[in-house]
N, C-alpha and C positions, 0 to 999 in steps of 0.2 A: 273365934272366927279370924282367919289369917288374911282374908281379903274380902272384897265385896264384888258382886256381879258387875255393878256399874263401872268399877274401875277397869274392867276388862272390855266390856261392851261399849262404854261411853267414854271417849277420851276427854281430857280437860280441854275445853275449847279456847281459841284465841280471842274469844269475845268479839266476833265479827259476824253477827247473824245477817246483816244487810249485804246482799250480793253486790259485788263491785260492778259498776257500769263503765265499760271501756270502749263500747261501740254504740253507734246510733244507726239503726237500720242497716247494719252490716258494715258501716264505715268506721274504721278504727280512729279513735280520737287522738289528737296530737298531745305530746307531753305538756305543752303550755296550758292546755285545758285540764288535764288530769292533775296538775299541780294544785288545783284549787280544792280538791277534796278526796283524791284517791287514798285509800288506806284508812279512812276515818269515818265513823258513823256518829253523827251528833246525838242520836238517840241513846247512845251509851254514856253520854256525858251531859245529862240534864238538858239536852238540846243546844248546847253551846255550838255556835257556828264554826268557831275555830277550836282546834284541840287544846284542852287545858295543859298546863305544865304539870306533869305527874311527879311531884317531889316525894318519893317514897323509896325506902331501901329494900322493902320486901313486899310480897304479895300474898293475900289470903287464899287458901284452897277452899273449894266447896265442901270437901269432906276429907277425912283421913285417907280413905281409899284413893281419892283423886291425888292426894299428895304422894302416896306410895307409887301410883302409876307413873307420875311425873318422874320420880327418881329412878324407877325401873328403866324408863326410857333414856334418861341421862347416862346411867351407868352401863347400858347395853344389855341388861337382863331381859329386856323385852324389845322386840323389833319395832321399828316405826318411829323411834326417837321420842322426844317429849313435846307436848303441846302446852300452850299457855305460858304464864310468867311466874317466876319463883323468887328471883333476887336481882337487884339492879346492877350487879356486876356483869350479869349475863345479858340482860336486855330490859327494855321498858316500853311503854306505849309510844312515847314521843320518838324514841329511836327506831321502833319498828315501822312507824308511819314514814319516817325519814328514809329508811332503807328501802321501803317499797317504792317511794318516789324516785330515789336515786337510780334504782334498777331500771325504771322506765326510760330515762334519758339515754341510757346506753344499750337498751334492748337486752338486758341481762336477766337471768333467772333469779339472781339473788344479789344482795349487797350487804356490806358491813360498814358501820360507822365507827370512828375512833376519835380519841381526844386531840389528835393532830395528824397532819399528813405523814410526818415521819414515824409516828406510832403505827400508822397503817402499813407503811413500807417495811418497817423493822419486824413487826409481828408476822407479816406475810412471808418475809425472807426466812425467818426462823422456822416457820411452818414447813418449809420445803427444803431446807438445807441441813445437812449433817456433816460431821467431821470427815474430811477427805474429799468432800464435794467441791465442785467448781461452778461459780456463777459467771456467765458471759454477759457483759453489759456494754451498752453504747456509751459514747463520750461526745460532748460533755454531759455530766450529770449535775444535778443540784449538789453542792459541795457536801452537805450533810449525808446525802444518799451514798455518794462515793466514799465518804469517810466511814460510814457504817460498814460497808463491804470491806474496805481496805484495812481498817483498824480494829473494828469490833469483832466482826465475824472471823477475821484472821486469827484472833486469839483462841478460837474454838476449832481451828483446823480447816476452815473453809477458805479456798483460794479463788482467784478470779482472773479473768483475761478480758480486756476491753477492745473495742474496735471503733473506728470513726463513724459518726452518724451516717455519713454518705457512702458507706462501703457498698461495693458491688457484690453480686452473688459469688463471684470467684474469690474475692477477698474474704467474704464471710464464711464460705466453705472452709477456707484455710484456717480461720480462727476457730471454727468448731472442731476441726481435726486436732488442732493444738490443745484445745480444752479437753477433748476426750483422752488424749495422751496424758495430760496433766492429771486428770481424774484417775486414770488407770494406775498411774505411778503412786498415787496417794490412797488407793483402795476405796475410791468413792465413785461418784458419777457426776455428769453435768446435770445439775439439779434445777437450774432456772436460767432463762434468758430474760434479762431486764433491760428495758428500753426507756428512753426519755425522748419524746418527740412531740413538738419542737424541743430541742435541748436548751437548757438554761445556762448562760444568757444569750447564746449566739443565734437561736432559732433554727439550728441545723435539724433537718428532717431525716428520719429513719424510714427505709422502705419496709414496712411491716409485712407486706405480702411476700417480699423476697425472704425475709427472716422466717416466716411461716413455712414456705416451701423448703428452705434449707433445713429447718428443724425436722420437718416431716421425713426428709430424705436421710438424715444422719442420726437422729436421736429417737428414743422411745416416746410414745405419746404422753407419758406421765411427766415430761419435762415442760412446765408451763412457760408461755411467753407472757410476761407482765409488762405494762407500759404506763408510765406517768403521763397522763393526759391533761395535766393542770392548765397549761398555757392556752389550749384551744377548746378544752371540754367544758361543759358537755355539748356545746352548741355547734362548734365548727369542726369537730373530728369525732368519729365513732370507730375506734380501733377494733372493737370486737367484730365488726363487719369485715375487717381486712386481715384477720388471722390471729389477733391477740386473744389470749385466754382470760387475762385479768387486766382490768383497767383501774388505775390508782389516781387519787385526787388529793391535793391539799384543798379541802373545802373552804379553808380560810380565804382563798383567792376569789375567783369569779362566782362560785356557787354561793358562798357567804356574801361576798361582794360589797361589804360596808366597812371593812377594816375594824370590826368590833368583836370578832370571835376567832378562835383557833380550833380547827377540826380537820379530819381526813376520812377517806373512805376507800374501799375497793369494791369491785363488782365483777360478776362473771357467772358461769354455770355453778350450780350448787356443789358439784363434785370438787371444784376448786375452792369454794368458800368454806366448806365444812372443816377442813384441817386448820384453817386460819381461825375460824370461830372457836374451835376447841381450845386453842392457845389463848385467845382473847378471853374466853370464859375463865381460864385459870389465872391469867396475869392481870386482868382488868384492861384498862385503856380504852373502854368504850366512851363515846361522847356523853356528856352529862345531859340530863333532861332539858335544862334551860338552853344550852347550846343547840340541841336538836330542834327545839321549838323555834329558835331564831333562824335556823337553816330552813325550816318549813316555810317561814315567812319569806325568806330570800328566794327560795325556789319559785315562788309565784311571779317574780319579776326578773329572773335571770336572763330570759330571752330578750326582754326589752333593754336591760342594762348592757348586755353584751353587744346587741345590735347598735345601740347608740355609741358605745365606746369604739366599736369597729369602724363606724362611719367617721367619727372624729379622727381616729388614727390614720385613715386614708387621706384625709385633708391635711393633717399635720405633716405626714411623710411627703406628700406632694410638695409642700413648702420646703421642707428640710433638704430634700434631694438636690435642690437648686441653690442652696446656700453656699457661698464660697468658703466658709469655715467648716463645712461638713465634708468628711472624707469618704463617707459611705453609710449605708443603712442595712441592717439585718432585719428587713421587714418582709414578711411573707407575701405581701402584695406587690413587691418589686424584686423578685428573685432574678438573678443574672445567670446562675449556673443551670445548665440544661437538665442535668440529672435531678437536681433539687426541684426544678419546676415540674418535672415528670411525676415525682413523688407527690408534690403538692396537688397536682391535677387529679391524681387517682385517690388520694387519701383525705383531702381537706375540703371543707365546705365554705371556708372563709379565712381571711388572713389574720383575724384576731386584732388585739389592740396593744400587745406588748412587743417591743422591738429593740434592737441594738442601734445606737447612734454612735458613729465613729467620728470623733472631733479631731481636726488636724492639730497635731502636737502630741501631748501625752497627759500624764497625771495632772500637771500644773494647769493646763488648759481646761481639762475636764472639771477640776475643782473650781476654777473661776466661773465656768458655766453653771455648775450646780449651786454655788453660793450666790449667784445673781438671780436665780429663779424667784418669782413672786407669787405665781399661782400654783405651779407644781410644787409638791412637797418633797424634800430630801429625806427619803425613807426607803428601807428595804420592803419587800413584798410586792405584790402586784394584784391586779384584778379588782381593785376597789372602785368606789364611785368617784374618788378623787385621783388626779394624775400624780404619779410618783416617779422619782428619778433617783438612781443610785449609781455607784462606781464599783462594779463587781470585783475588779482586781484588788482593790484596797478594802473591800467590805465583805460581801457574801462569799467570795472565793479566795479570800486572803490566805486561808488555811491550805489551799492547793499549792504545791510547790511551783515556783516561778517557771521552771522549764515546762512543767505540765500545762500551766496556763497558756504559755505561748503555743504549745502544740495544739491546744484546743481552740485557739483564736480569741482567748480572753485577754486582750492587750490592755495596756494602760490608757489607750485612747478610747476605750469602749465605755459608753454610758448606757445603762438599761433604762428604758422608758416604759411605763405602763400608763396608757392614756385612760382618763376617766370619762365622765359624762358631762363635764362642763361645756360651755360654748366653745366650739372649735376655733372661732376667730380670736377669742381671748387667749386660748392656748398658743396659737400661732404668734400672737403679739408677745406673749411671755417668752417663748423660745427665741424669738427674734432679738429682743432686748438682752437676753442672757448671753446669746452668741456674740453680741457686740462687745461684751466684757472679755472675750477670749483674745 
């Protein structure tokens, strides 16, 4: 007997017999409500209210025929793909529940989780780029993202061209024309438009709707627009609604939100996720079960934490903008440029809690400020429950050439602040005394 009838007629289930409830009397429930149970059935785990941590490397099949059917789906010998779980390099219960809930926040069909934000970005780019191709990206980018494009992908024949975050349609059309010429000369194609908005660390915004319209006019539909939404997402910006195809996150930041884990994700339509999933299945890089479980915990409070931090940031920035030793703020609640304000009004639902503080002077004055902080912590990263401060020019973006940093507005006078959920008056007092040392 080479096969069994059941392996054809009955697929290996995902072990989710309980129907998902996403509406009440026709009213669609909000993400903050769905975070409490979506994707998980307690009946499948001895009635445990919260999902257990599934620490296993492999999963048992119901029968040999079910195993055969699964691998027929994986290898493409049978249409319809594969159902169920087989090996933890591919996926696991904790990760599947997490991916279901991440997709809800961005209104996406599917999501994939990774061991870090940079793993998510790197695997995604590898899925869409081949030798001779060109990536078009905004600037500034997180230094590691820019470095991966400029230094790592370049070794495999992938080129890039960048544009300033605030570019107009005319400027962006010119960039796309140059990118197409560059790709043609190298025997490739423009394979991806990669955005970071707000940009790190300047908070510069990209007009995603403009980029979508320009892409639709100049490039084939198979060139995805991906965007790093870490600084405002998932609460204050929903890029998939404005023309992006793939949204990327460092889940380490606001989604994790407690400075105790490292993870990343991407989300979008299944057609965009599947090529990335195939490479993740081969290379690994999926978030581990414990990290996925911790992220499920954090997603239950992400709205509360981001709201509190946003309220704190508004109060702190109101104080800082009037301080005589402050030369300016890169805070989305106090935009001075008309075009940036227009993008904000169309794309953003809130100003967030991470901003740039420009101190009068330079590196020496910034160091005095940072070394005098008593509540805020001198550390890289952002989006945690605690307030963090860092000096990008000498820390996170030190690897970026000096001329490039100046071009992007990452000056020696810039301090990046990520406001936490402490008492706002305590934070103001801390910044006040630290500025006195400048």
